[in-house]
N, C-alpha and C positions, 0 to 999 in steps of 0.2 A: 350463703355460700352463692362468693359473685363466681362464676361461667366466663371464661374467652373458648369460647368457639372459631378451630380455623378450618378452614379446608385446601384440604395439599388436593392431587391427584385422583381423581374418579372421578362418576356419572353425577356426584346430589343427590342417589338415591337412598340416602339415607336420613339425610333432611327429609325428604317427599316422605318417606315411610312414617316419619315421626310424624309430619303435619297430619298423620292420617287417626292417630291413637286415639284412642275410645271416649278420649272424658269429653262427653259433651260441653263445656266450658271452653275446651278447647289447650294443647294441651300446656303453652303460653303463661295461661292464668293456673293450672294447676299445677304448674314450679313456683311460681314467684305464692300463690296460696302456702308453698310452703318454703317456703323463704330466700329460694335459689333464683338468684337475681344473672342473667343473661346481656350481661356486659356486652358481646360483642358478638354478632353471626352476622357468618356473609349474607344470608341471604334475608335475612330478619332481621337484624335491625335498624333502624333509623338513622346510627351513624351509618354514614360513610368519606370516599377519600379521604383528604386530607384529617377529618373528624376521628374516621377511624385509624388511621396511621398512625397518630397523636395519642389513640389511648395504648395501640399496641406498644409503643415506645415508652408510654406510662408503667405500663402493665413489666416490659422487657427491663428497666431503667429501677424497678419497684420503690416509683412511684406511686403507682394505682397496683396497692396489694392483691391478691385475686386470691381463690380458694380452688379451682377446675378448671388444666386444660382441657378441651376434647379435640383431637385432630379425625376430621373423617377426609380421607382418601391414603391411597400410597403415599408415598415419601419418596419420591426422584433423586440420585443422589449423583447422576449423571451431569453432561459429561465427564469425564477424570475423577470424580469424588467433590466436583465442584457446586453441584447442585445446583446451577445453571440453565436448565432444561428446565425447573419452573418459580419463574424469579415473582413476587408476591408485588403487585402494581404498583406504582409508584412511587412503592422503597429499591428499587435497583439492587433488592437483594435477597437470595434465593429464601424458596420459603424453609428446604432444614432448618434455616440459619436461624428462623424466628421459630422455630419449635424448636432445636437446640436450648436457645436461649430464656423461651419461656418454659418449657419443663422443667429449666433449673430453678423458678422462681415460685412456680404450681406447690400446692401442697398435694395433692393429687393430679397422676395423668390418667385421662381417659382415651383408650380406642376407638372411633366409632365405625363400626364396621369391616368387615373382611380384610379390606384394599390396607387400613393403617393398622389393621393387628397383623397381620400376616403376610403382607404383598399382596395379595389375592389379583382379580383376577388382569388387573395394569402391571404385575410381574410376571404373567406369561404367558409363553412362546423364548425367544432366546433378552426379552428383555434386554434389550434395548440400552434403557433410560436408567437402569441400576436400581428399581424399585424397590424396596418392601415397605418389614412392618415398622414402628415405633420399640417393640424390643426382639422383633422375629423379623428372619424372612425365610419367607415358607416356614417349614420345620426344627426350623435351627434355632440356635436363639444369640438375640445382640441385635440385629434392627442398625438401625440408628442412633439410640440412644444407647447402644452395648445392652449385654447379659447384666451388666451390673448396678444398674441405674436404678436409684430407688428416691420417690417421689418425697418434699420433704415431709410428710406423714410417713415418710418408714411404706409405704408400698412400693411395687411393677409397676409398670405398667396395667389397667383394670383393661385388660383386649372385650371389650361387647358386641363378637364378633359373628356376623350374618352379611348377605348378599341379597337385596339390604338389610338391613338389622329392623328388628321388629320392632316395633315402638315402646311398647308392653317394657323392652331388655334397657332400652335407654331410660325411661323415665322411673325405673323404679332402681336401678342403681343410681340417677342421682338423687331422689330420694335416701334411699338409702344410707348416703353417705351425706347427706342433709341431713334425717333424723335421726340417726344412730352417734351419735353423741360421739365418733371414737371406737364404736364400737363396730364398723367395717372391717374386717383382719384381711393377711392373707392368708387365712385357710379358709376363705367365704372364698377364693378361690384355685379355681380347676388346674390341670397340670399346664394345659394350655393357658392361663391368670384369664381366668370368665370365670363370669360368678356364676357360681355355684343354684344360686337361681333359677338359672331359665336351664342347665348344662346337664344337670339331674334329672335329666327323663331326656327318652327317644325323643325323637320325630313320630315313631313307631307306636306308642302309647298316645289311643285316642283317635289311630287311623279310621276313617270311615271306614276303610278297603278289611279293615282286619278278622272280618268273617271269612273274607276270601283269601287272606293269607294263614288262618288257621286248617282251611281245609287244597291248600295250595291250588287253587281256582287261578291261571294268571291270564293278565289280558293278556295279547295277541298285538295290538294294535293301536292305538290312538283313540279316545276316546271309548275302548273299551270301559264296564268298569272292574272287573278282574283285578289280585294287586299286582302291585310293575313288580315287583322285586323280579322274577323271576326271568325278565324278559326286555323290558321296559326301562331298564336302569335304576330303577327306585333304591337309594340306600338307607330308606328310615326307620333302619332296625339294626343301623352302622350308628348316626346322627343324634350329636347329643345336640338338643335342642327342644322345647316346651309350644311344639309351633300349630299340632292338635289339638293341646288343649284351651292354651289360650290364642281362636286363631285371630287375621288379622282384621280388623273391625268386625269383629265376632263373630262371623262369617266363612272367614278364608286361609286358604294353607295353597300349598302347591297340587297337595296329592287331591284338593277335595275341589279345583279344579281343574284337574286330571293331569297332570304333569310330575313325572318322579322326582322325587327328593335326589336330592346333590349333593346334598351334605354341606351346602356353604358359609355353616359354623367353624366347619377344617380348612386347617391349613393344606394348598394342595389343592384343595378340590377344582379349582380353574381348570390343574388340568387330570386327569383320569385318567389317561393314556388307553380310551376310549370314546365314540358319541355318548353324551348326557343321558338321550334316548334309547340306548343296548347295555344290555346288560353282558358283562366279559364272562365266560363259562371257559371251564381246561377241565373236555369229556363228559358237556352237560352242565356240570357241578358251576352253579356261579360263585367267583375266585370268593366275594367280599360277601361275606354270609355274618348271620346277624352276630352281634357281638355277645363273647360268651359261652355262642354254641360252636362243642368240636362240628368237623366235618360227617365223620362217620351217622354220627347224634342226625345232622340236617337229612344227609340222607335216608337214613330210619324210615321218622318224621314225615319226611317228602312222601316216600313209600306207602304208608300206611296212611297221610291226610288222604291222597288224591285215590285211592283206592272207597274210600268214604265220604267222597262228595256228595251232597246230596244237589238229586234232581238240580233242580230252583238252584242253590248255588255255581253248578257249570255249567248250566245255558245263561244264564247272568248275566257272569263273566266275558262272557261274549260280545256280550253286546252294550249299545251304547243307554240303555237303559232300560229296565227290569222287564223278565217276557213272562220269568212263571212268580205269582206274589206267596207267603208265608201263609201256608196251611194256618187251618183255622183246630186251635183244640178244641175235644167235644166232651160235656161233662165235665168242662168246667177246668181249674188248679189244680194240681196235682201237687 
């Protein structure tokens, strides 16, 4: 399976994340073992300059068949739809023109990261560059390729969203396409065209702060051990991703590092309407409640939970280290 990888407008963070994949032999070796041939990547390939341009011209003309087009970064349509805010170096052509031409040749098209999927950070604010995703403009279908786009194999753009994307999500998607022998279907994508392999879980699942959440023992400031939802802006109960079930490098995630989940796999995460590390509330109740939980239930549960909070949990939640350790059961397990 031959892969072309283009970087549009972005920070390159998704590539940096990919290089941190857990496989000890290295992510490139892992992909090669599965028959994935990375024909071109701006940061990883030996080909550069004229050699890289010749390869792109051959792929765009059909002289060099390839299977997968991966695009990292938002697509800049400005000014006035010309795309000339971002020119592919040495080619004199806007990146969006290359993307359109190569997407028409690819069997599958993958958006790497939330910028490429929905516009992401690059499209925030006044969006003077008219940045968008490949097939979404924020939460609206459309984007650069249009809502009706289908790659040669019949699928829409596969949005491997995240900011940055988890390396496992990229590797799993590429391996599924390489090894599933056509079994990867549109039903394997969710409503935002993200692979269900990582979006059928919530960031909340596996969160190391779940005991604090259960008792509504909340952090009040950065470095506190308590739940980050009530005061610190955490959207882990609403965000679709398995960050805490398979953390970065086996150990890390945003909440494990003390930072609230900002739901970076979702369209529009970059403009929550309030500071990232604050929880928006109405009458003291968070406006962003856990998925599937009615407001009345949450209020009743929170009141009951807080009344039953063990002293250990309450005290530890407002500290940067455990000040009271769990008790020891006497008489053996019951």
